[in-house]
C-alpha positions as CSV (number, residue, x, y, z in Angstrom):
1,M,-12.4,-9.9,-4.4
2,E,-11.6,-8.9,-8.0
3,T,-12.0,-5.2,-7.1
4,Y,-9.5,-5.5,-4.3
5,L,-6.9,-7.3,-6.6
6,D,-7.2,-4.5,-9.2
7,L,-6.9,-1.8,-6.5
8,F,-3.9,-3.6,-4.9
9,E,-2.1,-3.8,-8.3
10,G,-2.7,-0.1,-8.9
11,A,-1.3,0.9,-5.4
12,I,1.7,-1.4,-5.9
13,R,2.4,0.1,-9.3
14,K,2.4,3.6,-7.8
15,Q,4.5,2.5,-4.9
16,A,7.0,1.0,-7.3
17,E,7.4,4.3,-9.0
18,I,8.6,5.8,-5.7
19,V,10.6,3.0,-4.0
20,G,11.3,0.7,-7.0
21,E,9.7,-2.5,-8.0
22,E,11.7,-4.8,-5.9
23,T,10.9,-2.9,-2.7
24,A,7.3,-2.5,-3.6
25,F,6.9,-6.1,-4.4
26,Q,8.6,-7.2,-1.1
27,Q,6.2,-4.9,0.9
28,A,3.2,-6.4,-0.9
29,Q,4.5,-9.9,-0.2
30,K,5.0,-9.1,3.5
31,A,1.4,-7.8,3.6
32,G,0.1,-11.2,2.2
33,L,0.0,-10.7,-1.5
34,G,1.6,-12.9,-4.1
35,V,3.0,-10.7,-6.9
36,S,4.3,-11.9,-10.2
37,S,7.5,-10.4,-11.7
38,E,5.2,-8.2,-13.9
39,G,3.5,-6.8,-10.9
40,H,0.2,-8.7,-11.1
41,I,-1.4,-10.1,-8.0
42,V,-1.4,-13.9,-8.2
43,S,-2.7,-14.6,-4.7
44,C,-4.1,-12.9,-1.6
45,T,-3.5,-14.6,1.8
46,G,-6.3,-14.0,4.2
47,N,-9.0,-11.3,4.4
48,P,-8.3,-8.6,1.8
49,Q,-9.3,-5.9,4.3
50,V,-6.6,-7.1,6.7
51,V,-4.1,-7.3,3.8
52,L,-5.0,-3.7,3.0
53,L,-4.2,-2.6,6.5
54,R,-0.8,-4.4,6.4
55,L,-0.1,-2.9,3.0
56,I,-0.7,0.6,4.3
57,K,1.6,-0.2,7.3
58,Y,4.4,-1.3,5.1
59,F,4.0,1.4,2.5
60,T,4.0,4.2,5.0
61,A,6.8,2.8,7.2
62,G,9.6,5.4,7.5
63,G,7.2,8.3,7.0
64,N,6.3,7.7,3.3
65,M,2.9,9.5,3.5
66,M,2.6,9.7,-0.3
67,A,2.0,5.9,-0.1
68,L,-1.1,6.6,2.0
69,A,-2.5,8.7,-0.9
70,Q,-1.8,5.7,-3.2
71,C,-3.9,3.5,-1.0
72,T,-6.9,5.9,-1.0
73,P,-8.9,3.9,-3.5
74,L,-8.4,0.8,-1.4
75,I,-9.3,2.6,1.8
76,N,-12.5,3.9,0.1
77,E,-13.4,0.4,-1.0
78,L,-12.8,-0.9,2.5
79,L,-15.0,1.8,4.0
80,A,-17.8,1.2,1.5
81,N,-17.8,-2.5,2.2
82,Y,-17.7,-1.9,6.0
83,S,-20.7,0.5,5.6
84,E,-22.7,-2.0,3.6
85,D,-21.9,-4.8,6.1
86,K,-22.9,-2.7,9.0
87,E,-26.2,-1.6,7.4
88,K,-27.0,-5.2,6.7
89,S,-26.3,-6.2,10.3
90,E,-28.5,-3.4,11.6
91,E,-31.5,-4.3,9.5
92,P,-34.3,-5.5,11.8
93,E,-35.1,-9.2,11.3
94,S,-38.6,-9.9,10.3
95,V,-40.6,-11.8,12.9
96,S,-43.3,-14.0,11.6
97,D,-46.6,-13.9,13.4
98,P,-47.2,-17.4,14.9
99,S,-51.0,-17.0,14.7
């Protein structure tokens, strides 16, 4: 979870440079993040992966595709976690020999 929070903060800081702090913080809050006045994440409501998807939605609304680039580290983390989860679920379960 700590990794997500750090990555969220970085993306929000970059978004604030483009649209201003107030707008970036409002977008983050709509996505499910609690943001302090200094731009630190103080809470994350729900699954961080879902929050990430919401954040991308709000950041890219109106055609702001630069925001998508800002979310690249978050997307990479999401995909890495998805791959790890998928590999774990595809591992064959060991079956003990009852004899």
